[in-house]
N, C-alpha and C positions, 0 to 999 in steps of 0.2 A: 187447459187445452187451447190451442190457438185456432182462430177461425180459419176455415178453408178458403174463404173469399177475402183475402187480405188486400189492402190497398197500399201496401208499402212501396210497391214499384211506382205508383203514381205520385206518391209523396216525394220520392227521390228525384223523379223527373222534374216536378214543379219546383223543388228546392234548388236544383241545378239551374233551372231557367231563371229563377229569382236572383241567384248569385251572379249569373252571367249578365243579366240586365243591370244590376247595381254596379258591377265592375265596368260595364260599357258606359254607363252614365258618368261614372267617376272619370274615365278616360276622356269622355266628351267635355266634361267641365274643365278638366286640367288643360286640354288642348285649346279650349275657348279662351282661357286666360293667357296661354302662351301665344295664341294667334294674334293677340293684341299687340305683340311685338312688331308686326308688320306696319302698324300705324305709327308706332313709336320709333321706328328706324332700326330695330334689332331684327334683321331679316332672317338670320339663321334660326333663332328661336321661333319666329313667326311662322316660318315654313314648316318646322317640326310640329308646331301647334296646329297648323292647318291640316296636316296629315293626320294628327291625332283626332281632330274633329271629324274628318271625313271617313276615317276607318270604321267606326261603329255604325255610321249611317249606311255605308256600302254593305257592311256585314248584315245588318238588319234587312236591307233590300234584297240581298241574295237569299236569305232565309225565307222571306215572304215569297219570292219568285219560285223557289224550290217547293214550297208548301202549297201554293195556290195555282201555279201556272204550269 
């Protein structure tokens, strides 16, 4: 018999959150490497990298704003 007070919904939600955070950190790390192109003179890759760095930060700030304010 399965328990009536199952916590499977909470596990799915936390797993999804962990996956999103890991993917966001990967995008941030990739963008940080590409943003170095601004210093090296490769401006197109640098600007794309800067956008990739800022996108997860803005996304997290929007989540925090919606959750707490």
